[in-house]
N, C-alpha and C positions, 0 to 999 in steps of 0.2 A: 503493500500499499504506500504510495508516494505521501509525503507530508510537506506541508506549506507552512507558512506563518501562523502560528496559533492565534485565533480569534476569540473574543469574549462573547459568549451566548447569555442570553437572558431566561430567567424564567419567565417567559412568560411566565420569569416565573409565568410562567406560563406558562406562563407563563408561561413559548412551543416549545420558545419556539418555543405558550404556549408557550420554548422553551428550554434552557430549559434545564450529573456530578453533585448529586446531593448529598448532605451530611445529616440526614435525620436520624440517624442511630445515635448521633450524640446530642440529641434532645434531652432537655431536663423540663419535665412538666411543675409547674407550681403546685405545692401541696399544702394542705392545713386550711386555713379560714380564706374566704374568699378575698382577693386584691380589692382594693377601691377602686371605683371607676375614675380614670384619671381624665377623662374630657368631658368638657361641658361646662363645668362650674365657672369657668372665665369666659366661655362662648368662644373657643378656638378649637378649629378642627385642625389637630397636628398629625400630618402624613408623613411617613417614610416612603423615600422613593429614591430611584437611582438618577443621576443627574445627566446621564447621557446615554439613554438605552430607547430610542425612538424605534417602533411606534408608540411603546408603553409610556415612557417618561423623559423629560430632561428638565434641566434647571430654568428653561425658558417657559414650562408650562404648556409645551406644544404637544405632548403625548395624550394618548385617550384615557390612560390612568389620571392624568392631570385634570381632563375635562370631567371625568366621572366625579372625581373629588372635589372639584369647582362645583358642580351641580349638588353634591350633597352638602356641602358648606353653605350654599345658597339655600337650600331647603331647610336646612336647620338654622339658619339665621347666625351662622358663625364666620368668624374670621379664618382664612385659610393660611397655615403656615406648614413649612417643609423643613424635613432634616434629609439631607441627600448625602447618601454613601454608595458606592458603586455596588451593585447587586450581584455580589459573588461569596466566596467564603467570608464568613463575619458579618454580612449584612444584618442580619436579626440582632446579634449579638452587639452591633455598634448602633443600632437604631431604637428597635422596638424594646429592648432590653436593657439599655444604656441611660443611665440618670444623668441629670445635670448636677455637677457637684455642688454649687452654691445653694441649690434649691432641693435637691432630692427627688425632683419630678423627673419621669420619664421623658426624653427626648421627643418622642413621638408616640401616638396611640393606635395607628393604622396603617397596613399595608394593603393597597387597593388590589394588587394580584398575587395571590398564591394557590396553588394547587389544592383542590379539594382534598381534606385529609392530611393536609401537610402537618408533620410531626412539631416542627419548631415552632408553631402558633396555633391557637385555637382558631378554627375556620368558620366563616359564617356560610350560610346557605349559598350554592354557585349561582353567579350572575353571567356566566358566559361559557359554552362549550364550542370548543374548535378543533381543528384537526393539523395534521401535518400536511405540507404541499410540496410539488415540484414546481421549479420555474426553469423556463428554458427560452433561449432567444428564438424567435419565429424565423425558421428556416425552411425552405420548401420540402425537405425530407420529414419534418416534423410536423407538417400540415394536418396529419390525420390523427395526432395524438390528442386525445379528449379526456383520457383516463390514463392511471399508471400502467394498467395492464397493456394499453396501447403502445406504449414506448417498448415492451417485450417482443411486439410484432414486428419491430423494424426488421429489415433484411440482416442476418447475421454479421456480414461485413460491416455493416454501419454501426450495430448496436456495439459491437466489440471494440470498436474504435472510439467510444464516448468516454469522456472523463466526467465523473460524478463528484461533485462537491458535497461533502457531508460533515457534520460534527461527530465526533466520537461519541459513543454513549448514547445513541438516540434510536430510534426505530428504524430509520433508513440503513442503518447498518446491518440489522437484522434482514431487511427487505433485500439488500443488495447480496448478502450471503445466500438467502434463499434462491437467488436466480442465478448464483454463479457469476457475480459481476463485480465481487469486491476487489478484484485486483485492479479494477479500472478507478477506483476511488482516491479521491485527493482529500486527505484527512485534515480537519482543522480540530484543535483541541477545543473543548467547551470553556477552559478557564484561561486566562491571559493576565499577564501582571501588567499591562497596559490599559488604563480605564479608558482611553480614547478608542480602544477598539470595539466595534459593534458587528453583531452577526450579519446586519443588512450589506455589509462590505463585500460579502460573498456575491452578491448580486449585482450591487453597483461598481465593484471594481474588477473581480475576476470573472465573472460571468461577460461582462461588457467587454472586457480585454480579451475573451476567448481563452482564457487559460483553464476554464472547465466548461462543460457544454450543458450539463443539467443540475441545478443544484436542490437540496432537499432541506427545508426548514419548518420550523413551527408556523403554522398558518398566519398568525396576525403579523409576523414579522414579514413572511413571504409577500403576505398581500400587499402592504403598505410600500415595501420597496419594488413591487413588480409595477405598482401605480406609479410610483415616481420614475420608472423607467419608460414609462409612456406605452406607445405600441410596438414597441421593440420586443418585448417578452411576452409569454403566456405562462399563467399559473394553473396547476390542475391539483386539486385537492385530492387526498387519500379518503377513499370511502372505508367504513368500517371492513377490516382485512383479518380473515381467521388467522389465529396464531400470533398476529403482531398488532399491538394496541397502538393507534396514531391518535385517537381522539382523546382530549383531556377536558375536565371541567375545572373552571378556575373560581375562587372564592376571595373573600377578603380575609387578612389576619389582624387578630387582636391578641393580647397577652391572656394567657390561661389564667381563670379566676376572675375575669372582669364581667361577669354575666350581664349585668345592666347595661354595658356599654356594647357588648356584643348582640344583646336584643336589640339596642335601638338600631346600629347598623343593619341587622336582619330585616326588621321592618321597614328600613328605607329600601332596601334591596327588593323585597317583595312587593313594595309598592310602585317601585320606578322600574320595571324591567323595559317598558317601552323607550323611556328616556335613554336607558343603559344601550339597548340595542341600536338606537338611533345613533348614538356616539360611534359604537363600533362599527357599523356598517360605513360610516363616513370615512373611516380609515381602512376599508376594504378587508375588515376581518371576516374570513370564511367561517361562518356561524352554522352550527348544527343544532337540530331540534334537542332541548333539554330532555336528559333521560335520568332515571337513578342509577347513575353508573357507580361502579366500586371505587373506592377511596384509591388515588394514585396521583402521579405527578409526571409532567413530561421528563423524560429521560435528561433533557439538558437544563433543568431547573437548578438554580445556584441560591442556597440560602444566604 
């Protein structure tokens, strides 16, 4: 497998890509008496977010998670404040679980996007279900590709010349392995030491430059950067696939023990699915119908 410069992938959280090298095994849940609700007493919604992880969030407030947080704050009548930290190893520890030394108050109280059932936080009801997708440049030989299986129907001499851009530890690895295409993979590590790296560079840089022919990404990331590339690329989402899970549900994350705050956020999500869906579709997030899916997370999610 060929290796290129490693790139930072979000979770989707999701977060894909949705998502998406998790350290859930190191989670420590709050025990004993319920913790106090740290939000609302002063009318401030304090959100934990990544400063450079579009389309989810950035420090300019341009991501869909930023817009969801802004809508929630407006509906609550709260002021909106952020604590930014790169969403990778240590994110929860340095945001949701970290206190301000001078006051003893937590830095922030809500993560807008975490996988349903995420161990490092208590999770709300889901507000989004999406899937991984493949993106490729519009070329004559790709004209008939409307599903992932269509890619496999290409003439063998074409199929086996393609280079596939994938993040390690994602469902795309299993899919390529299952179809004996893994030797054609161009692999990107989920974690990177450079906070300026972002998953969409796989589309904006390497796909456009011809370094890869097809890329596999968490759907919300794929949809956003495919749209930014205009008519030059095409996105094909993965349907439910036997044996390989491509779809994931995304919730919001709060601290364990803060039931009153979690209930407040849950109630808002339940009453505002139309608003949330409108925001997500404006970012070209490939949405799937909600289902009672088992707890889990995109394999490229980072705490």
